[in-house]
C-alpha positions as CSV (number, residue, x, y, z in Angstrom):
1,X,0.0,0.0,0.0
2,X,1.3,3.5,-0.9
3,X,0.6,5.3,2.3
4,X,1.8,8.7,1.0
5,X,-0.9,8.4,-1.7
6,X,-3.4,7.3,0.9
7,X,-2.6,10.3,3.1
8,X,-2.9,12.6,0.2
9,X,-6.4,11.3,-0.4
10,X,-7.3,11.9,3.2
11,X,-6.2,15.5,3.0
12,X,-8.1,16.0,-0.3
13,X,-11.3,14.5,1.2
14,X,-11.1,16.9,4.2
15,X,-10.4,19.8,1.9
16,X,-13.4,19.0,-0.2
17,X,-15.5,18.8,2.9
18,X,-14.4,22.3,3.9
19,X,-15.0,23.7,0.4
20,X,-18.5,22.2,0.5
21,X,-19.1,23.9,3.9
22,X,-18.2,27.3,2.4
23,X,-20.7,26.8,-0.4
24,X,-23.4,25.8,2.1
25,X,-23.2,28.8,4.4
26,X,-26.5,30.7,4.5
27,X,-28.2,33.5,6.4
28,X,-28.1,31.4,9.6
29,X,-24.4,32.2,9.9
30,X,-25.1,35.9,9.9
31,X,-27.9,35.3,12.5
32,X,-25.4,33.4,14.7
33,X,-22.8,36.1,14.5
34,X,-25.4,38.8,15.4
35,X,-26.5,36.7,18.3
36,X,-23.0,36.4,19.7
37,X,-22.3,40.1,19.1
38,X,-25.4,41.0,21.1
39,X,-24.9,38.5,23.8
40,X,-24.7,40.2,27.3
41,X,-23.3,37.0,28.9
42,X,-20.9,34.4,27.8
43,X,-20.7,31.8,25.0
44,X,-20.9,28.4,26.6
45,X,-19.7,25.6,24.4
46,X,-20.7,21.9,25.0
47,X,-19.9,18.7,23.2
48,X,-19.0,15.1,23.8
49,X,-16.0,13.1,22.4
50,X,-14.3,14.6,19.4
51,X,-16.9,17.3,19.3
52,X,-15.9,18.3,22.8
53,X,-12.3,18.6,21.9
54,X,-13.2,20.8,18.9
55,X,-15.4,22.8,21.3
56,X,-12.5,23.4,23.6
57,X,-10.5,24.8,20.7
58,X,-13.3,27.1,19.7
59,X,-13.5,28.3,23.3
60,X,-9.8,29.1,23.3
61,X,-10.1,31.1,20.0
62,X,-13.1,33.0,21.3
63,X,-11.4,33.9,24.5
64,X,-8.2,34.9,22.8
65,X,-10.2,37.4,20.6
66,X,-12.2,38.9,23.3
67,X,-15.4,36.8,23.2
68,X,-15.9,35.6,26.8
69,X,-16.5,31.8,26.6
70,X,-16.0,28.6,28.5
71,X,-16.4,24.8,27.8
72,X,-19.1,22.9,29.7
73,X,-18.8,19.2,29.7
74,X,-22.3,17.7,29.2
75,X,-21.9,15.0,31.8
76,X,-20.6,17.4,34.5
77,X,-23.4,19.8,33.5
78,X,-26.0,17.2,34.5
79,X,-24.4,16.8,37.9
80,X,-24.3,20.4,39.1
81,X,-22.5,22.5,36.5
82,X,-25.7,23.7,35.0
83,X,-25.5,26.3,37.7
84,X,-22.8,28.0,35.5
85,X,-25.4,28.9,32.9
86,X,-27.2,32.3,33.1
87,X,-30.2,33.5,31.1
88,X,-28.0,36.1,29.3
89,X,-25.6,33.4,27.9
90,X,-25.6,31.6,24.6
91,X,-25.3,27.8,24.6
92,X,-23.4,26.5,21.6
93,X,-23.7,22.7,21.2
94,X,-21.4,20.7,18.9
95,X,-22.6,17.2,17.8
96,X,-22.1,15.1,14.7
97,X,-25.0,12.7,15.3
98,X,-27.2,14.9,17.3
99,X,-28.4,11.9,19.3
100,X,-26.6,12.1,22.7
101,X,-29.1,12.0,25.6
102,X,-26.9,14.3,27.7
103,X,-27.2,17.1,25.1
104,X,-30.9,16.8,25.0
105,X,-31.1,17.2,28.8
106,X,-28.8,20.3,28.6
107,X,-31.1,21.8,26.0
108,X,-34.1,21.3,28.2
109,X,-32.3,23.0,31.1
110,X,-31.2,25.9,28.8
111,X,-34.8,26.3,27.6
112,X,-36.0,26.7,31.1
113,X,-33.5,29.5,31.6
114,X,-34.4,31.2,28.3
115,X,-30.9,30.7,26.9
116,X,-30.5,31.0,23.2
117,X,-29.2,27.8,21.6
118,X,-26.8,27.5,18.7
119,X,-26.1,24.1,17.2
120,X,-23.1,23.2,15.0
121,X,-24.5,19.9,13.8
122,X,-23.5,17.1,11.5
123,X,-27.0,15.7,11.1
124,X,-29.6,18.2,9.9
125,X,-32.3,15.6,10.4
126,X,-31.6,15.1,14.1
127,X,-33.9,16.3,16.9
128,X,-31.0,18.3,18.4
129,X,-30.4,20.2,15.1
130,X,-34.1,21.0,14.8
131,X,-34.5,22.1,18.4
132,X,-31.9,24.8,18.0
133,X,-32.7,28.5,17.8
134,X,-29.9,28.8,15.3
135,X,-28.5,25.8,13.4
136,X,-25.3,25.7,11.4
137,X,-25.0,22.8,9.0
138,X,-21.6,21.0,9.6
139,X,-22.5,17.8,7.8
140,X,-20.1,16.0,5.6
141,X,-20.6,13.5,2.7
142,X,-18.1,11.1,4.1
143,X,-15.4,10.9,6.7
144,X,-11.8,10.5,5.5
145,X,-11.3,7.4,7.6
146,X,-11.9,3.8,6.4
147,X,-15.5,2.6,6.6
148,X,-16.6,6.1,7.6
149,X,-15.8,5.3,11.3
150,X,-13.4,7.9,12.8
151,X,-14.5,11.5,12.9
152,X,-12.1,13.2,10.6
153,X,-13.8,15.4,7.9
154,X,-16.6,16.1,10.3
155,X,-14.4,17.4,13.1
156,X,-12.3,19.4,10.7
157,X,-15.5,21.0,9.2
158,X,-16.8,21.9,12.7
159,X,-13.5,23.4,13.7
160,X,-13.4,25.5,10.5
161,X,-17.0,26.6,11.2
162,X,-15.8,27.8,14.7
163,X,-12.9,29.6,13.1
164,X,-15.2,31.3,10.6
165,X,-17.5,32.5,13.4
166,X,-14.5,33.8,15.4
167,X,-13.0,35.7,12.5
168,X,-16.3,37.1,11.3
169,X,-16.8,38.4,14.9
170,X,-13.3,40.0,14.7
171,X,-14.4,41.8,11.5
172,X,-17.7,42.9,12.9
173,X,-16.1,44.3,16.0
174,X,-13.2,46.0,14.2
175,X,-10.8,44.0,16.4
176,X,-7.3,45.2,15.8
177,X,-3.8,43.7,16.3
178,X,-3.5,46.1,19.2
179,X,-6.6,44.7,20.8
180,X,-5.2,41.2,20.3
181,X,-1.9,42.3,22.0
182,X,-3.8,43.4,25.1
183,X,-5.1,39.9,25.5
184,X,-1.7,38.3,24.8
185,X,0.8,40.3,26.8
186,X,3.0,37.3,27.4
187,X,3.3,36.2,23.8
188,X,5.7,37.4,21.1
189,X,3.2,39.4,19.2
190,X,1.7,40.9,22.3
191,X,5.1,42.1,23.5
192,X,5.9,43.5,20.1
193,X,2.7,45.5,20.0
194,X,2.8,46.6,23.6
195,X,6.4,47.5,24.2
196,X,6.9,51.3,23.8
197,X,9.7,53.3,22.2
198,X,10.3,55.0,25.5
199,X,11.4,51.6,26.9
200,X,14.4,51.3,24.6
201,X,15.3,54.7,23.2
202,X,18.5,56.6,24.2
203,X,17.9,59.7,26.4
204,X,19.7,62.6,28.1
205,X,23.5,62.4,27.7
206,X,23.2,59.5,25.2
207,X,21.5,61.8,22.6
208,X,24.0,63.0,19.9
209,X,23.4,66.8,19.9
210,X,25.2,69.7,18.2
211,X,24.5,73.3,17.7
212,X,23.4,74.5,14.3
213,X,26.7,76.3,13.8
214,X,28.9,73.4,14.9
215,X,31.8,72.6,12.7
216,X,31.9,69.5,10.5
217,X,34.7,68.0,12.7
218,X,32.6,68.7,15.8
219,X,29.7,66.8,14.2
220,X,32.0,63.8,13.5
221,X,33.3,63.7,17.0
222,X,29.8,63.7,18.5
223,X,28.6,61.1,16.0
224,X,31.5,58.8,16.8
225,X,31.2,59.3,20.6
226,X,27.5,58.6,20.9
227,X,27.6,55.6,18.4
228,X,24.1,56.1,17.0
229,X,25.1,57.0,13.5
230,X,23.6,60.4,13.6
231,X,23.7,63.9,15.1
232,X,20.8,66.2,15.8
233,X,20.2,69.9,16.0
234,X,17.4,71.6,17.9
235,X,15.3,74.8,17.6
236,X,15.2,77.3,20.4
237,X,12.0,75.5,21.6
238,X,13.9,72.1,21.9
239,X,12.2,70.7,18.9
240,X,14.1,68.7,16.2
241,X,15.5,71.1,13.6
242,X,17.6,68.7,11.6
243,X,19.5,65.4,11.5
244,X,22.7,64.2,9.9
245,X,23.3,60.5,9.6
246,X,26.1,58.3,8.5
247,X,24.4,57.8,5.1
248,X,24.5,61.5,4.6
249,X,28.3,61.4,5.4
250,X,28.8,58.8,2.7
251,X,27.0,60.9,0.2
252,X,29.1,63.9,1.1
253,X,32.3,61.8,0.7
254,X,31.2,60.9,-2.8
255,X,31.3,64.6,-3.7
256,X,34.8,65.0,-2.3
257,X,36.6,67.8,-4.2
258,X,33.5,69.8,-4.8
259,X,33.9,71.7,-1.5
260,X,36.0,71.7,1.6
261,X,34.3,69.6,4.3
262,X,36.1,71.5,7.0
263,X,34.2,74.6,6.0
264,X,30.8,73.1,6.5
265,X,28.6,73.5,9.6
266,X,25.8,71.4,10.9
267,X,23.2,73.8,9.4
268,X,24.8,73.4,6.0
269,X,24.5,69.6,6.0
270,X,21.5,68.8,8.2
271,X,18.3,67.2,6.7
272,X,15.7,69.7,7.8
273,X,12.4,68.7,9.5
274,X,13.3,65.0,9.7
275,X,11.0,62.1,10.5
276,X,10.3,61.7,14.2
277,X,8.2,59.3,16.3
278,X,6.3,59.6,19.5
279,X,8.1,58.2,22.6
280,X,4.7,56.5,23.4
281,X,4.5,54.7,20.0
282,X,5.0,50.9,20.0
283,X,8.1,49.4,18.7
284,X,6.2,47.9,15.8
285,X,5.3,51.4,14.6
286,X,8.9,52.5,14.8
287,X,10.0,49.5,12.8
288,X,7.3,50.1,10.2
289,X,8.4,53.8,9.8
290,X,12.0,52.8,9.4
291,X,11.2,50.2,6.8
292,X,8.9,52.6,4.9
293,X,11.5,55.4,4.7
294,X,14.6,53.3,4.5
295,X,16.2,54.7,7.6
296,X,17.8,53.2,10.7
297,X,17.4,56.0,13.3
298,X,14.5,58.2,14.6
299,X,14.4,61.1,17.0
300,X,11.7,60.5,19.6
301,X,9.4,63.3,20.8
302,X,6.8,64.0,23.4
303,X,3.3,65.3,22.9
304,X,4.7,68.8,22.4
305,X,7.2,67.6,19.7
306,X,10.1,68.3,22.1
307,X,13.0,65.9,21.6
308,X,13.1,63.2,24.3
309,X,15.5,60.6,22.8
310,X,16.8,58.6,19.8
311,X,15.9,55.1,18.8
312,X,18.1,53.0,16.4
313,X,17.1,50.0,14.5
314,X,19.6,48.0,16.6
315,X,17.6,48.9,19.7
316,X,14.6,47.2,18.2
317,X,16.6,44.2,17.1
318,X,18.1,43.8,20.6
319,X,14.6,43.6,22.0
320,X,14.3,40.3,20.2
321,X,10.7,41.2,19.2
322,X,11.4,41.2,15.4
């Protein structure tokens, strides 16, 4: 038996089941999204066996994107955990067959509380499916396993339906990467989107500053001493007037012979009104600005545009967040 070919057939069967799911989505999907958006409580997800495992993943995705949710094991629910359900919640039940007795009992309890019921069901003919307030068809033509025994295509389709709900809810709520970072402060992306420029920029005596009338040699001494590849001049109001970087130095050296470098001053060579970034900006924004403009250093400013520091690309790289 060619097991590679067999595995390829499994993957294709599951992919076909997912494609069929996309073609089958109807207005019930929009109704389900609206119900979750308007839910004043939590989304409680229940399921047995493989459906329960998929349900736990859906719960994790909902929680990570700001939809308060938890998994309720049907057997535990019938022995006291029904007390977790409130009338303002939504109960989402996952089931391939729609025939488990425990799920029927949970529905009865939810009905008594006035809880809205959403079913992600694999059998549109089942009693469970037809007792739902909102039913989403997660049926498949065939499983990818021999003799149609092991839940494969069906669990994949249900998982994808959960992802589709979660991402549609993101879109409806205008959920941004900054919102995501707030919920994942310990993760790589969260740290990258939460860490501020002010946490890594160079301040006070580390800032390479010269007066506008400073000689070219004075500029070179300051650039070399501060090791940030630039020098900055300020206005009388302590705002950034200009910047001279090592790239500007290379361009000047290419013109050697056209003028005497020793006769130049900072004001002669500075790039006026350079790009700056707020000290309160996140590192990701600083990196994006550097990439957009092809630069490696940015003066940082406060809310009044007063110079507060300098951030270099190396500072961002040292943070290990890129």
